[in-house]
C-alpha positions in Angstrom: -18.5 -31.7 -20.1 -18.9 -28.2 -21.2 -22.7 -28.2 -20.3 -21.5 -29.3 -16.8 -19.4 -26.5 -16.9 -21.4 -24.0 -17.7 -24.0 -25.0 -15.1 -21.3 -24.0 -12.6 -23.3 -21.6 -9.9 -22.1 -18.1 -10.4 -20.3 -17.5 -7.3 -18.2 -20.3 -7.7 -17.5 -19.6 -11.4 -16.5 -16.0 -10.8 -14.6 -17.1 -7.7 -12.6 -19.6 -10.1 -12.1 -16.9 -12.8 -10.8 -14.6 -10.3 -8.3 -17.1 -9.0 -7.1 -18.0 -12.4 -7.1 -14.6 -14.0 -3.3 -13.9 -15.7 -3.0 -11.0 -12.7 -0.6 -10.0 -9.7 -1.9 -11.4 -6.1 -1.9 -8.0 -5.1 -4.3 -6.8 -8.2 -6.2 -9.9 -7.3 -6.7 -8.9 -3.7 -7.9 -5.4 -4.6 -10.0 -6.7 -7.8 -11.9 -9.3 -5.2 -14.0 -6.8 -3.6 -15.6 -5.3 -6.9 -15.8 -9.3 -8.0 -18.0 -9.9 -4.6 -20.0 -6.8 -5.5 -20.8 -8.0 -9.0 -21.3 -11.7 -7.6 -24.0 -10.1 -5.1 -25.8 -7.9 -7.8 -26.4 -10.6 -10.4 -27.6 -12.7 -7.7 -30.3 -10.2 -7.0 -31.3 -10.1 -10.2 -32.2 -13.8 -10.1 -28.7 -14.8 -12.1 -27.9 -18.4 -10.9 -25.1 -19.1 -13.5 -22.2 -16.8 -15.6 -23.6 -17.8 -18.9 -26.9 -15.8 -18.3 -25.1 -12.8 -17.5 -25.8 -10.4 -20.9 -24.8 -7.2 -22.0 -28.0 -5.7 -20.5 -26.9 -7.3 -16.8 -23.0 -6.0 -17.2 -23.9 -2.7 -18.2 -26.5 -2.5 -15.3 -23.5 -3.4 -13.2 -21.1 -1.2 -14.5 -23.3 2.0 -13.9 -25.1 0.6 -10.5 -25.1 3.2 -7.6 -22.8 2.9 -4.9 -24.0 0.9 -1.7 -24.4 4.4 0.1 -27.2 5.5 -2.9 -24.9 7.5 -4.6 -24.1 7.7 -8.2 -20.8 5.9 -9.0 -18.1 8.2 -10.2 -16.9 7.8 -14.1 -13.5 6.3 -12.3 -15.4 3.4 -10.6 -17.6 2.8 -13.8 -14.3 2.0 -15.8 -13.0 0.0 -12.8 -16.0 -2.1 -12.9 -15.7 -2.6 -16.6 -12.1 -3.0 -16.4 -12.3 -5.8 -13.4 -15.2 -7.7 -15.0 -13.6 -7.9 -18.5 -10.4 -9.5 -17.2 -12.5 -12.1 -14.7 -14.6 -12.8 -18.0 -11.4 -13.3 -20.4 -10.4 -16.0 -17.9 -14.0 -17.5 -17.9 -13.9 -18.0 -21.8 -10.9 -19.9 -21.6 -12.5 -21.9 -18.9 -15.5 -22.6 -21.0 -18.0 -21.0 -18.7 -18.8 -18.3 -21.1 -19.0 -18.0 -24.7 -19.3 -14.4 -25.2 -18.0 -10.9 -24.0 -21.2 -9.0 -22.2 -19.3 -5.9 -21.2 -17.7 -5.6 -24.9 -20.2 -2.9 -25.7 -20.7 -0.9 -22.4 -19.5 2.3 -23.6 -18.6 5.1 -20.9 -17.7 8.6 -20.9 -13.9 9.4 -20.9 -12.1 8.9 -17.9 -10.3 12.6 -18.1 -10.3 15.6 -20.4 -6.8 15.0 -21.2 -5.5 14.7 -24.8 -3.4 11.8 -23.5 -3.8 10.2 -20.2 -2.2 7.6 -17.9 -3.6 4.0 -18.2 -4.7 3.2 -14.5 -3.7 -0.1 -12.8 -7.0 -2.3 -13.3 -6.6 -1.2 -17.2 -3.1 -2.1 -17.0 -4.0 -5.2 -15.6 -6.5 -6.1 -18.3 -4.0 -5.5 -21.1 -1.4 -7.6 -19.7 -4.2 -10.5 -19.8 -4.6 -9.4 -23.2 -1.1 -9.3 -24.7 -0.3 -12.6 -22.7 -2.8 -14.7 -24.5 -2.4 -12.6 -28.0 1.4 -13.8 -28.4 5.0 -13.7 -26.8 6.0 -11.0 -29.2 3.1 -8.6 -28.2 3.4 -9.7 -24.6 6.8 -8.5 -25.4 5.9 -5.2 -26.7 3.4 -4.5 -23.8 6.1 -5.3 -21.3 8.6 -2.8 -23.2 6.0 -0.3 -23.3 5.6 -0.5 -19.3 9.2 0.2 -19.0 8.6 3.5 -21.0 9.3 2.5 -24.2 7.5 3.9 -27.3 7.8 5.0 -30.9 11.1 3.8 -32.4 12.6 2.9 -28.9 10.3 -0.1 -28.9 11.4 -1.6 -32.3 15.2 -0.9 -31.6 15.1 -2.7 -28.2 18.0 -6.0 -28.7 17.9 -8.9 -26.5 21.1 -7.9 -24.8 19.4 -5.0 -23.8 17.7 -7.1 -21.3 19.1 -7.4 -17.7 15.8 -9.5 -16.4 17.8 -10.3 -12.9 17.9 -6.6 -12.2 14.3 -6.3 -13.8 15.5 -3.5 -15.9 15.7 -2.8 -20.0 18.0 -0.1 -21.8 16.1 1.8 -24.0 18.1 3.4 -26.7 16.2 6.6 -26.9 14.7 8.4 -29.8 13.8 11.7 -31.3 12.1 13.4 -28.6 13.4 11.0 -25.5 17.1 10.3 -24.6 18.4 6.8 -23.4 17.8 5.6 -20.3 17.0 2.1 -18.2 13.4 1.4 -18.0 12.0 -0.5 -15.2 10.3 -3.8 -15.8 7.3 -5.0 -13.6 7.3 -8.2 -12.5 4.6 -9.4 -15.1 7.1 -7.6 -17.6 10.0 -9.9 -16.6 8.6 -13.0 -17.2 6.7 -11.6 -20.6 10.4 -10.8 -22.0 12.0 -14.0 -20.4 9.6 -16.0 -22.5 9.7 -13.4 -25.5 13.6 -14.0 -25.3 13.5 -17.6 -25.0 11.4 -17.9 -28.4 14.2 -15.8 -30.3 17.8 -15.7 -31.1 20.0 -12.8 -31.0 19.2 -9.4 -32.5 16.0 -7.2 -32.0 13.4 -8.5 -29.7 10.3 -7.5 -30.7 10.9 -6.9 -34.3 12.4 -9.2 -37.4 13.2 -6.3 -39.5 16.0 -4.0 -39.3 13.9 -1.7 -37.4 13.7 2.0 -38.5 10.2 3.6 -39.4 8.6 -0.1 -40.5 9.6 -1.1 -37.3 8.2 1.8 -35.4 4.6 1.5 -37.4 5.0 -2.4 -36.7 5.9 -2.6 -32.8 3.3 0.4 -32.1 0.8 -1.1 -33.9 1.3 -4.3 -31.6 0.1 -2.1 -28.5 -2.7 -0.5 -30.3 -3.7 -3.9 -30.8 -3.6 -4.8 -27.2 -5.6 -1.6 -26.2 -8.1 -2.3 -29.1 -8.6 -6.0 -27.7 -9.2 -4.6 -24.1 -11.8 -2.0 -25.4 -9.8 0.8 -24.6 -9.1 1.9 -28.1 -12.2 3.9 -28.6 -11.6 6.2 -25.1 -10.3 9.5 -26.5 -8.0 10.2 -24.0 -6.0 6.8 -24.5 -2.9 6.3 -26.8 0.1 4.3 -27.0 1.7 6.7 -25.1 -1.1 5.9 -22.0 1.1 3.2 -20.9 4.2 5.2 -20.4 2.1 7.9 -18.4 1.2 4.8 -16.1 4.7 4.1 -15.5 5.6 7.9 -15.2 2.7 8.4 -12.5 3.6 5.6 -10.7 7.1 7.2 -10.3 5.3 10.7 -9.6 2.9 9.2 -7.1 6.5 7.5 -5.1 8.6 10.3 -4.8 6.1 13.4 -5.3 8.7 14.6 -8.0 7.8 15.6 -11.4 11.8 15.7 -12.5 11.6 11.9 -11.4 8.8 10.9 -13.8 10.2 12.8 -16.5 13.9 11.4 -16.1 11.9 7.7 -15.9 9.9 8.3 -19.0 13.1 10.2 -21.0 11.5 13.3 -21.5 13.4 16.4 -21.6 10.5 19.0 -21.1 8.8 19.2 -17.6 5.6 20.4 -19.4 5.6 17.2 -21.6 6.3 14.7 -18.8 3.4 16.9 -16.7 1.0 16.3 -19.6 1.7 12.6 -19.8 1.2 12.0 -16.0 -1.9 14.1 -16.1 -0.1 16.5 -13.5 -0.7 20.0 -13.1 2.6 21.8 -12.9 2.2 25.1 -10.8 3.6 28.1 -11.7 5.1 31.1 -9.4 
């Protein structure tokens, strides 16, 4: 059975993996053009099965030129790598391939920031990693997407969830104020699963909170970044998840003040750093 599965033609295998990847329909549509480009690229190399895509072929696709002949940007290369890793994770679960040919593809950092916001394709990859790790890790990641970080993560209780409204109460910390955090559709699913797995009390930490809880929950977010292949990026840190959420608010409203409020940040300079936004000075 396994041999027949791995003998599936390359195009059929990658298209099936895209359908089965743990991403939203919007993201699946956005990823489709990159997956199709990968299929065409690998077919031109004479590759007929997904299992025959090795590290050299994967790296060659990630760094290949655009159809116009121009050199691909660093951002485009990162996007290709994230999409390929997301699809190949589904391929391993389906028994279509055994390894991860993308794991050693090293790229320059996406920015010169000390901490940059994650890109949408990176968040999708991390969601897949978190979901298949455990309900606790997926819950930690969902709270991080809602901008919880540091001690806030460990102190979120089950009664702080308002899943019907798609939000969670975040109690604040030394550098952040209390606020409602907005949950993504994926986050609602992840926290619903986690909520069903526990009784009452703290949502993603079994102890009594405090410094040990902060270390434990932040480590869970770090594990997701590590398994997604992002931990080695010099501009990626756990705060990059909150930066992603804040950046989405900034892109939607055009106001850094709104992004700061969403992230619970008192300083506009701090908020601007987290979302990689330049404040104009008069």
